[in-house]
C-alpha positions in Angstrom: 107.1 110.9 77.0 106.3 107.3 75.6 102.7 106.3 76.0 101.3 103.9 78.4 99.2 100.9 77.1 96.0 100.4 79.4 93.7 97.6 78.7 90.0 97.6 79.8 88.1 94.6 79.5 84.1 94.8 79.6 85.1 98.1 77.7 81.7 98.7 76.2 79.7 97.4 79.6 78.2 100.5 81.9 81.6 100.9 83.9 84.2 100.6 81.0 82.0 103.2 79.6 82.1 105.4 82.5 85.7 104.6 82.7 87.5 104.7 79.2 86.7 108.8 78.4 88.3 109.6 82.0 91.4 107.5 81.3 91.4 109.2 77.5 91.2 112.7 79.3 93.9 112.2 81.6 92.5 111.0 85.0 93.9 108.0 85.3 98.0 108.8 84.9 97.7 112.8 84.9 97.7 115.5 82.8 100.3 114.9 81.0 101.0 110.9 80.1 99.9 110.0 76.8 98.2 106.8 76.7 97.2 104.2 74.5 93.8 102.4 75.0 93.7 98.3 74.7 89.5 97.8 74.7 88.2 94.3 75.0 85.2 93.0 74.6 83.1 89.5 73.7 82.4 89.3 70.2 78.8 89.7 70.5 79.4 93.3 71.9 82.0 94.4 69.2 79.4 96.5 67.5 78.7 98.3 70.8 82.7 98.7 70.9 83.0 100.2 67.7 80.4 103.0 68.8 82.8 103.6 72.0 85.8 104.1 69.8 83.6 106.3 67.6 83.4 108.6 70.6 86.8 108.4 71.6 87.7 109.6 68.4 85.1 112.6 68.7 86.6 113.7 71.8 89.7 114.7 70.1 91.7 113.9 73.4 95.5 115.2 73.6 96.5 112.2 75.4 95.1 109.7 73.5 97.8 108.4 71.2 95.8 105.5 69.8 93.0 102.4 70.7 92.9 99.0 69.9 89.5 97.5 70.0 89.3 93.6 69.9 87.7 90.5 71.6 91.2 88.7 70.9 92.7 88.5 74.2 96.4 88.1 72.8 95.6 91.1 70.9 94.3 93.0 73.7 97.1 92.3 76.1 99.9 92.9 73.9 102.5 95.1 75.5 100.1 96.7 78.1 101.4 98.5 81.3 97.9 98.0 83.1 95.3 96.0 83.2 92.1 96.5 84.3 89.8 93.6 84.6 86.2 94.7 84.5 84.5 92.0 81.9 82.2 89.4 83.6 78.8 88.1 83.9 77.3 91.1 86.4 75.7 90.4 89.5 71.9 90.3 89.3 69.5 90.8 92.0 69.5 87.6 93.9 72.4 86.4 92.3 74.5 84.2 94.6 78.3 84.9 95.0 78.8 81.1 94.2 77.0 81.5 91.0 79.3 84.3 90.0 82.3 82.1 91.3 81.8 79.5 88.7 80.9 81.4 85.7 83.3 84.2 85.9 86.3 82.2 87.4 87.1 80.7 84.0 87.2 83.9 82.4 89.9 84.8 84.6 91.8 81.4 83.7 92.3 82.9 79.9 92.8 86.0 81.1 95.6 85.6 83.1 97.3 83.1 80.6 96.8 85.8 77.8 98.6 88.5 80.0 101.4 86.3 81.1 102.0 85.7 77.3 101.6 89.2 76.1 101.5 91.9 78.7 104.7 94.5 78.9 107.4 93.1 82.0 105.9 95.7 84.3 102.0 95.0 84.0 100.0 95.6 86.6 96.4 93.9 87.2 93.6 95.6 88.8 90.6 93.3 89.2 87.0 94.9 89.4 84.8 91.9 88.0 83.2 90.2 90.8 83.7 88.1 93.2 86.6 90.1 92.1 89.3 88.8 95.1 89.0 85.1 94.0 89.1 86.2 90.2 92.3 88.0 90.6 93.4 85.0 92.6 92.5 82.3 89.2 94.0 85.2 87.4 97.5 85.4 89.2 97.9 81.4 89.7 97.2 81.1 85.7 100.2 83.8 85.3 102.7 82.7 87.1 105.4 84.5 85.3 103.9 87.5 86.5 104.9 88.5 90.0 102.1 88.3 92.2 102.5 91.7 94.0 101.0 93.2 90.6 97.9 91.5 91.1 95.1 93.7 93.3 91.3 93.4 93.3 89.2 96.5 93.8 87.8 97.4 97.5 88.4 101.2 97.0 84.5 101.6 96.2 84.2 100.3 99.7 86.4 102.7 101.2 84.6 105.5 99.4 81.0 104.5 100.5 82.4 103.9 104.2 84.1 107.2 104.1 81.1 108.9 102.5 78.9 107.3 105.7 81.1 108.4 108.1 81.4 112.5 106.7 77.3 112.7 106.6 77.2 111.3 109.9 79.6 113.9 111.2 78.6 116.7 109.4 81.8 117.0 107.8 83.2 117.2 104.3 84.4 113.5 102.9 88.2 115.0 102.6 87.9 115.3 106.2 87.9 111.4 106.5 91.1 109.3 106.5 92.8 106.2 107.4 90.0 103.9 106.1 90.7 100.6 105.5 88.8 98.2 104.2 89.8 94.3 105.3 88.8 91.1 103.6 86.7 90.2 100.9 84.8 92.8 98.7 81.8 91.0 99.6 78.9 91.3 102.3 81.3 90.2 105.1 84.5 92.9 104.6 85.2 95.0 107.3 85.5 98.6 106.9 87.5 99.7 109.9 86.2 102.5 111.8 88.1 102.4 114.9 91.2 103.0 113.2 89.8 105.8 110.8 90.3 109.5 111.6 87.7 112.6 111.2 89.7 115.6 110.9 92.9 113.8 112.7 90.5 112.1 115.5 89.7 108.5 115.7 86.0 108.2 114.6 84.9 106.6 118.0 85.6 109.7 119.3 84.0 111.6 117.2 81.2 109.7 116.5 80.1 108.4 119.7 77.4 105.8 118.7 79.1 103.0 119.0 75.9 100.7 118.5 75.5 102.9 115.1 79.2 102.2 114.1 79.2 98.3 114.9 75.3 98.1 113.2 73.5 100.2 110.6 77.0 101.9 109.3 78.9 98.3 108.6 75.4 97.0 107.1 75.0 99.5 105.0 78.7 99.7 103.5 78.6 95.9 103.3 75.0 95.9 101.5 75.2 99.1 99.2 76.0 97.3 96.1 72.8 95.4 96.4 71.0 98.2 97.3 72.3 99.9 94.2 71.1 97.0 92.1 67.6 97.3 93.9 67.7 100.7 93.0 68.8 101.5 89.7 68.4 97.4 88.1 71.8 97.3 87.6 75.4 97.3 89.3 77.4 100.7 90.6 79.2 102.0 87.3 79.9 105.6 87.7 81.4 104.9 91.4 83.0 101.8 90.6 85.0 104.0 87.5 85.8 106.7 90.1 87.2 103.7 92.6 89.0 102.5 89.9 91.1 105.8 88.7 91.5 106.0 92.3 92.9 102.6 93.2 95.3 103.3 90.1 96.2 106.6 91.6 96.9 105.4 94.5 100.1 103.0 93.4 101.3 105.7 90.7 101.3 108.2 93.6 102.8 108.2 96.9 100.2 108.1 99.8 100.2 110.8 102.0 101.8 111.2 105.2 99.7 109.2 108.3 97.3 107.9 105.6 96.8 104.5 103.9 94.0 103.2 101.5 92.2 100.3 100.7 93.2 97.5 98.2 93.2 93.6 97.9 96.7 92.2 97.4 98.2 88.8 97.9 98.5 87.8 101.5 102.2 87.5 102.7 100.7 86.1 105.9 100.2 89.8 107.6 98.0 89.9 110.4 97.6 86.1 110.7 96.0 85.9 107.3 97.0 82.9 105.3 99.8 83.6 102.4 98.2 83.2 98.7 94.9 84.6 99.5 93.7 88.0 97.6 93.0 90.2 100.7 91.9 93.4 101.1 94.5 95.3 103.9 95.4 98.9 104.8 98.0 99.9 101.7 100.6 102.1 101.2 102.6 103.3 98.3 106.1 105.2 97.7 104.6 105.8 94.3 106.2 102.6 92.7 105.6 100.0 95.4 102.4 98.9 97.3 102.9 97.5 100.9 100.7 96.3 103.5 100.9 98.6 106.5 101.9 96.8 109.5 100.9 97.1 113.4 97.5 98.4 113.0 96.0 97.8 116.0 93.0 95.7 116.1 90.6 95.2 118.7 88.5 91.9 119.1 85.7 93.1 117.5 87.7 94.2 114.3 89.5 90.9 114.6 86.5 88.7 114.5 84.9 90.4 111.5 88.3 90.1 109.8 88.4 86.3 110.3 84.6 85.9 109.1 85.7 87.7 105.8 89.2 85.7 105.8 87.1 82.4 105.9 85.1 83.6 103.1 87.8 83.8 101.0 88.9 80.1 102.2 85.5 79.0 101.5 85.7 80.7 98.0 88.9 79.1 97.2 87.7 75.9 97.7 84.9 76.1 95.7 87.4 77.1 92.8 89.8 74.6 93.5 89.0 73.0 90.2 89.8 76.1 88.5 93.3 76.4 89.9 96.5 74.6 88.4 98.0 72.1 90.5 
């Protein structure tokens, strides 16, 4: 079996460190798929990246057929089939999204251009570095030779947070919760759609009758969870983010279970009245090769208003980075 080349930017950072060993072990693409890791870091972090490479060697992972460690984007993205774009300036306590947009947006210009020059024809791109929706849009717009449907931004961590909260409230295992879709932006405006989610096959509102909790504490906790973790541990989510990356990729390469869906931000095609070209989170299904936005999910007025607010934020972010987009 030919190895799959997986690029990870920011590979010596906390998320990268939580992720790369699991990729090498087969947790990303399965227990029989060999991989070659392309690990990218900024020049100053190359010594730390060297330590990660030594640990990968010491792990003697049977599926790991090679490692490329570099700060050069062309070398790092050459021939890659998956690009997991984690690297960027991390969000810190009190940091506004507009600050991140300006700092990180330029990083994704060069990464998009390098991917277009070097990546394999079947490359798929998952943007994790925040603000990930708009960064994914910037990357996509600077790699127009790569089909737009190949670009994604991660909202699976938000989905996981929502599922865990619902399971705890209902007193059931998290596996009982399905059809949880996160709509909109990976930000405090995101909308985790409890109205269409299910617990044990039943609608969430029928299981958790406390509408005030669902519309209030539940939404606020999911939306603010990232900030709460930064406050608690002094750094952004790492291990849980790595788990969400793995689950996102598996949800692309494995068919979605019947009657279920998952959350990922894709380039909008105009579905649900969301402007085409925005990278927006939707309920999504995969046939194991291609992802598609789930059609005809019912949206009540409360849900519609929350989605519209998040989409409006995406439009505002796009306006803030207009100078970074090709014309």
